[in-house]
N, C-alpha and C positions, 0 to 999 in steps of 0.2 A: 727256541719257542717261536711259534709262528705269530705274526701280527694279525689283527682282525681281517685285513684284506686277504691274506693268505689263507685264513681259515675259511673265509667266504668262498674263495676259489677252490679250495679242497672240497667243500660241501657240494659246490656246484658240479665239480667233476664226478664226485660219487653219484649224484643224482643222474647225470648224463649217462654214466656207466651202467647204472641200474636200468635206465630205460633202454639203452642199447641191448643189454643182456635179455631183458623181457621181450623186445622185439624179435631177437634171434630165436628165443624160445618159441614165440608165437608162429614164426615162419616154420620151424621144424614141426610144430603141432599141426599146421595146416597140411604139411607135406604127408603126414601120417594119417590124414583123414580117409583117403581111399582104402588103406588097410583096415581102418576101423569099420568102414562100410561093409567090407567082406565079412566080418564077424558081426553081422546085424543081430544075432541073438544076444550078444553082449550089450549092444545098444539098447535093445528092448528091455533088458533086465535093468540097465541104468535109467531108463526113462521111468520105469516103476519106482526105482529107488529115489530118483531125484523129484519126479513130478507128483507121483501118487502120494508120497509121504509129505509133501508140501501143500497138499490140497486143502486140508482142514483149515489151516491159517489163512490161505488165500481166499477161501469162500467166506470165512467169518469176517475177515477184514473187507472184502468187497460188500458184503451185506451191511456192515456198519458204515462204511463210506457212503453207500446209497442212501441210507436213512438220514445221515447228517446232511448230505448234499441236498436232498429234497426239502428239509426244514430250512437250512440257511438260504438257498436260492428262492424259495417261495417268498420268504420275507422281504428279500431284495427285489425280486421281480414285481411284487405287489405294489411297491412304491412307484414303479414306473407303468403300471397298468398292463403288465405282460405276463401275468400269472399263467396264461395259457400256454406260454412257451417253456414251462418247466420241464416237460419231457425231453424237449429237443436240447436244452441247455445241459441237463444231467447227462444225456447221451453222448453229446459232443465232449463234455468234460472227461468222461470216463474212457471212451474209445480213442480220443486223440491223446490224452495227457495222463490222467490219473491211473488208468488201467496199466499201461506199460510201465510207468515209473514206479508206482507203488509196488506192483508185482516184482519188478526187478530188485527193489530194496529189500522186500521180504525174502526173495530168492537168494540174495547174497547172504542175509543173516541166517537162513535156514539151511538151504542146500549147499551154498558156497562154503560155509564153515565145515559142513559134513565132509564135503569133497577134499578140502584142505587137510582136515584131521586124518581122513582115510588114507591119502597118499603119503602124508607126513608120517603115520604110524607104520606104513609099509616100508618107508625108507628107514625109520628107526629100527624096525625088526629085520633089516637087511634083505627084504624080499626084492627090492628093486635091484640091489647088487647081485643077488642070486640069478635074476633073469638076465642081466647083462653078462653074467659068467656063462650062462647057458646059450649065449648068442641070440636072446630074445630081446628085441627092441621094446623097452617099457612104454615108449611114446605110442607105438602101434597097438600094444596089447592091453595097456592100462589106461593111458591118457585119452587116446583117440576116441574110444567108445564112450566115455564119460563126456568129452567135449561135444560130440554129435548129440548125445542125449540131452545135454543142457540147452543146446540151440534149438532143439525140437520142442522140448518141454516148456521153454519160456513162453512163446507166442500162445501155446494151448492154455497155459495158466492165466495169461493176461486176458484172453477171451473169456475164460470163465469168471475172472474177476469183474470184467465189465458187464457180463451178462447177469450175474448175481447182484451187482450194484444197481443196474437198471431195474431189476425185479424189486430190490428193496426200496427204490425211490417210488416205484408204482404202488407198493403197499402203503407207504406214508402219504403219497399224493392223493390217491384215490380213497384208501381206507380211512385215513385220519383227516386229511385236509378237505376232501370232498370235491376234488378236480374231476371232471368227466373222463371216464376211462377211454372212451373212443377218441377224445381230443388228445389225451396223453399219448396214445399210440400213433395216430394218424399224423401228427405233427412231426414226429420222428421219421415216419416213412417219406414224408415230403421234404424234410430238411437235411437228412443225413445221406451224403454221398458214399456209396460203397467203396469206391477206389480212393477217392481223396481223403476221406475220413477214416473208415474202417481199414483200408489197405495200408495207409500211412502208419496207423497205429500198430499193425502187424509187423511192418518193416522195423519200426521202432523197437518193438519187443524182441524181434529176432537179433537186432544189433546188441541190445542189452544182454541177451542170452549169450552172445559171443563174449562180450566184456566180462560179465560175472564169472562164466565158466573158465575162461582162459586165465583170469586172475587167480581163481580158487586153485586151478591145477598148477600154475606157476609157483604160487606160494607154498603148496604142499610139496612140490618136486624139489624146490630149491631151499627148503627149510633145513635148519641144523637137525641132525638125527638125535635129538634129545627131547625129553618131555617139555622142557622150557621153550625150545625151538618151535615145537608143534604148537604150543599155546600162543606164542607171539605171532606165528603164521596165521592162526585163525583170526586173530584180531586185525592184522594187516589186511586180510582178505575183505573183511567187511568195510574197513575204512577205504581202502583202495578202490574197490568195486563200486561203492556208493558214490564216491567222488567222480568216478569215471562215467557212471550212469548219468549223473546230474549234468556234467560238462557236455556229454554227448547229446542229452536231451536238448540242451539249448541249440547246439549246432543243427541237429536234425529238425527241430521246430523251425529254425530260421530258414532252412533250405525248403522245407515241405510246405509251410503255411505262410511264407512271406508274400505280401501282395506284390503282383507284377508292376 
């Protein structure tokens, strides 16, 4: 029987082995991307499956976040006599941070689990093994189009989340609170930098798309070919992708918006 130190070492080795295996899978997935681009029709189909079917929850969440942000920030900014800056603060909060992060978390829960379950069921049904038997690389035929679609869909969904959130904030700020509509929009035009703010938000969402999609495909491809294995894999997808997004968000924010 191993002592506690040996058990700790064994667990650490298992974690590092899992990370190494995941890194090797990601490298092979990147190598398969050119082959996936050749089959761009499959990519378009997956963009529809991943992005369009996630649209309702993204738009509904963005609208709700915009409503809440406008109410909460107005009460706070009023205490400092800066209620006129409501539009700018909402815009920066969404395009810099909340848009990419919340979209990625919703994407992991909606599209990520769907991808994991789909690939896992293909493996359980021996479709992956059949492809390998016919000398068809499943990474190029199955995984690469879905990976490309996820990376493309994430920035588009994040942009829609931010846009509908700003629209929701406008409805509350102008329609309910009574802030001047011209001031609400003009302060955003003067205070938001396209490259520093919007551009960095797009980069964030693209990186999150890589993380969420790669994790979902890895968990589905490496899962045990049983119903229980697929169920556990979908849970691991949400947990791992969410933690990866939050950790990478801190790193990217520190790199992009740290003061010189």
